[in-house]
C-alpha positions in Angstrom: 26.5 -47.0 -17.3 26.5 -50.7 -17.6 23.3 -52.8 -17.6 23.8 -54.2 -14.2 24.1 -50.8 -12.6 21.0 -49.6 -14.5 19.0 -52.6 -13.2 20.1 -52.0 -9.6 19.1 -48.3 -9.9 15.7 -49.2 -11.3 15.1 -51.6 -8.4 15.7 -48.7 -6.0 12.9 -46.6 -7.6 9.4 -46.6 -6.4 6.3 -46.7 -8.5 5.9 -43.0 -8.0 9.5 -42.4 -9.1 8.9 -44.3 -12.4 5.6 -42.4 -13.0 7.4 -39.1 -12.3 10.1 -40.0 -14.8 7.4 -40.7 -17.5 5.6 -37.4 -16.6 8.9 -35.5 -16.9 9.6 -37.2 -20.3 6.2 -36.2 -21.7 6.1 -32.7 -20.2 9.0 -30.9 -22.1 10.2 -29.2 -18.9 13.3 -28.2 -20.8 11.4 -25.4 -22.6 8.8 -24.7 -20.0 9.3 -24.2 -16.2 8.8 -27.0 -13.8 5.9 -26.8 -11.3 5.9 -29.1 -8.4 2.2 -28.3 -7.5 1.2 -29.1 -11.0 3.1 -32.4 -11.1 1.6 -33.3 -7.7 -1.9 -32.6 -8.9 -1.6 -34.5 -12.1 0.0 -37.5 -10.4 -2.5 -37.4 -7.5 0.0 -37.0 -4.7 1.2 -34.3 -2.3 4.0 -31.8 -3.1 6.2 -33.4 -0.5 5.8 -36.8 -2.4 7.1 -35.1 -5.6 10.1 -33.7 -3.8 10.9 -37.1 -2.2 10.6 -38.7 -5.6 12.8 -36.2 -7.3 15.4 -36.8 -4.6 15.1 -40.6 -5.0 15.5 -40.3 -8.8 18.5 -38.0 -8.5 20.1 -40.4 -6.0 19.3 -43.8 -7.5 19.0 -43.0 -11.2 21.2 -40.0 -11.6 22.0 -40.8 -15.2 18.3 -40.7 -16.1 17.5 -37.1 -14.9 18.9 -33.7 -15.4 17.8 -30.8 -13.2 19.0 -27.2 -13.7 18.0 -23.6 -13.4 17.3 -21.4 -16.5 15.5 -18.1 -17.1 14.0 -17.8 -13.7 12.8 -21.4 -13.3 13.8 -25.0 -12.7 14.1 -27.1 -15.8 14.0 -30.9 -15.7 14.6 -33.6 -18.4 14.6 -37.4 -18.1 15.5 -40.4 -20.1 
Protein backbone atom coordinates (compact mmCIF):
# COMPACT_ATOMS: atom_id res chain seq x y z
CA UNK A 1 0.00 0.00 0.00
CA UNK A 2 1.33 3.43 -0.80
CA UNK A 3 1.82 6.07 1.89
CA UNK A 4 -1.07 8.25 0.70
CA UNK A 5 -3.56 5.36 1.02
CA UNK A 6 -2.18 4.47 4.46
CA UNK A 7 -2.62 8.07 5.64
CA UNK A 8 -6.18 8.18 4.31
CA UNK A 9 -7.03 4.93 6.09
CA UNK A 10 -5.55 6.19 9.35
CA UNK A 11 -7.67 9.35 9.12
CA UNK A 12 -10.77 7.14 8.92
CA UNK A 13 -9.90 5.40 12.20
CA UNK A 14 -11.28 6.56 15.55
CA UNK A 15 -9.29 6.86 18.76
CA UNK A 16 -10.83 3.57 19.89
CA UNK A 17 -9.78 1.92 16.61
CA UNK A 18 -6.18 2.99 17.17
CA UNK A 19 -6.28 1.87 20.82
CA UNK A 20 -7.74 -1.48 19.76
CA UNK A 21 -4.98 -1.98 17.17
CA UNK A 22 -2.39 -1.41 19.90
CA UNK A 23 -4.22 -3.78 22.26
CA UNK A 24 -4.26 -6.47 19.57
CA UNK A 25 -0.55 -5.95 18.80
CA UNK A 26 0.37 -6.40 22.46
CA UNK A 27 -2.06 -9.25 23.16
CA UNK A 28 -0.62 -12.08 21.01
CA UNK A 29 -4.07 -13.19 19.82
CA UNK A 30 -2.41 -15.39 17.23
CA UNK A 31 -1.51 -17.93 19.92
CA UNK A 32 -4.37 -17.31 22.34
CA UNK A 33 -8.07 -16.98 21.55
CA UNK A 34 -9.64 -13.56 21.13
CA UNK A 35 -12.18 -12.43 23.74
CA UNK A 36 -14.38 -9.44 22.94
CA UNK A 37 -15.62 -9.10 26.55
CA UNK A 38 -12.02 -9.05 27.81
CA UNK A 39 -11.00 -6.44 25.24
CA UNK A 40 -14.04 -4.31 26.13
CA UNK A 41 -13.25 -4.53 29.84
CA UNK A 42 -9.58 -3.66 29.38
CA UNK A 43 -10.36 -0.73 27.07
CA UNK A 44 -13.26 0.50 29.20
CA UNK A 45 -15.95 0.25 26.54
CA UNK A 46 -18.94 -1.95 25.68
CA UNK A 47 -18.75 -5.17 23.64
CA UNK A 48 -20.71 -3.45 20.85
CA UNK A 49 -18.02 -0.74 20.68
CA UNK A 50 -15.35 -3.40 20.14
CA UNK A 51 -17.36 -5.02 17.34
CA UNK A 52 -17.89 -1.63 15.66
CA UNK A 53 -14.20 -0.84 16.01
CA UNK A 54 -13.12 -4.19 14.54
CA UNK A 55 -15.45 -3.53 11.61
CA UNK A 56 -13.98 -0.06 11.12
CA UNK A 57 -10.41 -1.37 11.22
CA UNK A 58 -11.23 -4.19 8.80
CA UNK A 59 -12.88 -1.71 6.43
CA UNK A 60 -10.56 1.30 6.67
CA UNK A 61 -7.20 -0.32 7.45
CA UNK A 62 -7.61 -3.82 6.09
CA UNK A 63 -3.87 -4.16 5.51
CA UNK A 64 -3.25 -3.62 9.24
CA UNK A 65 -5.43 -6.44 10.63
CA UNK A 66 -5.83 -10.17 10.02
CA UNK A 67 -8.80 -12.02 11.54
CA UNK A 68 -9.23 -15.78 11.19
CA UNK A 69 -10.60 -18.86 12.97
CA UNK A 70 -8.30 -21.55 14.39
CA UNK A 71 -8.63 -24.33 16.97
CA UNK A 72 -12.11 -23.33 18.12
CA UNK A 73 -11.53 -19.60 18.45
CA UNK A 74 -11.06 -16.34 16.63
CA UNK A 75 -7.45 -15.23 16.17
CA UNK A 76 -6.47 -11.64 15.43
CA UNK A 77 -3.19 -9.99 14.60
CA UNK A 78 -2.43 -6.36 13.74
CA UNK A 79 0.45 -4.33 12.38
